[in-house]
N, C-alpha and C positions, 0 to 999 in steps of 0.2 A: 418212848413216848406211849402213853395210854390213849387208845382210840375209843371214845365213849359212845359212838353211835352204831346202831345196827340198821340204818336206813340210808339211802343215797342222799347226797347233799343237794339241797335246793339250789339250782343254778350254779353249783360248784362253790358255794360259800362255806367257810370253815371258821370256827372260833378256837383259837389257840390260847392256852393258859400255861404260864411257866412260873413256878414258885422257886424261891431261893433255897439253897441247902439248909435244912433244919428250920426253914421259915424265918431265918434271921432277917432283921430289918437292914439289909445291905444297901438299899436305895433311899436311905433316910435324907441324905443331902440333895437339895434341889438340882445342883449341877450334875450329879450322877444320873438322876432321873431324866433331866433334859437331854443329856448326852445319849442315854440308852434309847430314848424315844427317837432321836435323830439317827442312831445306828439302825434301829428297826426300819425306819423309812428308807435309809440308804440301801440296806441289804435287800429289802423287798423291791425297791425301785430298780435295782440292778438285775433282777430276775425277769426273764421273759415269761409270759403266761401267768404272772402273779400281780394282783392289784390289791393294794392296801386300802381298806375302807375306814377302819378306826383302830386306834391303839391307845393304851394308857399304861402308865407305870405307877404302881403303888410302892409302898415301902419294902414289901417282900414278895411281890409277884407282878406279872404283867398280863394284859389281855390284848390279843391281836385278832382282828376280824379281817379276813381277806377272801378274795375270789381267785381260784386257780384251777387249771386243768391238770396240774402236777399231783402226784400222790402226796397226801398229807405228811407221810414220814419223810419224804425228800425235802419238803418245805421246812419241816421242823428241824431237820438236820442243819440246814442253812441258817435258819432264824436263830436257833439256840446256840449253835456252834460259833457262828460269827460274832454274835452279841457277847458271848462269854469271852472269847479271845480278845476282841477289841476293847471291851470295857475293862477287863482285868489288866490289859497292857497300859491303858491310860490312867487307871486308878489303882495303883499297887496296894492300897489299903484293903481292897476287896480280896486280894490273895491272902493277906494277913487274917482276914475274917473267916476265910474258908479256903484252905490250901488245895483241897481236892476238887474244886470247881465251883462254878457260880450257880448252876441250876440243879435243883433236886427233882421235884415232881414236874412233869410236863404232860399236858393232855391236849387233845383235839376233839372237838365235837362238830359234826356236820350240822349245818343249819337245815331245819326240817321244812320250813315253808316261809312265805312272805311275812307272816305275823311273827314268827320266831326271829327272822332277820331284823325286823323293825324293833323288837324288844331287845335284841342283843346290841344293836347300835345305840339305843337309848341307855341301856345299862352301862356300856363302856363310856359314853359321853358324860354321864353323871358320876362315874366312879372317882372317888377321891383317894389321894395317895395313902392316907392313914386307914383306909378300909382294908382290913387284913383277911376278910372272909373271901374264900374262892367261890 
């Protein structure tokens, strides 16, 4: 995972982004997007010291905004590892599309201040599945 910030996180808020391998539109079907969103909620909900604020699933990437005291790398390992394992188990077509795994690029950015947090929440809330820009 690439950590994009060189400043401390404002009140421990982080924005995670995960892109599919080779930016393939692996989440094109609504049932896959819906299930991935619920997996993210389940995985984060089961972790102590992690609070999910917003998330969205596009055709080839996800955005997850959360608050945590845990190191971002540890959260990313749980988030991306569990989501890949569970989703590929439930939707074998994803294995056919990419045998080597679900996630390609993964990044995390610390939220800088209250304005950045507000902008990030707004961005994720209005993000549409077919928006392929990271």
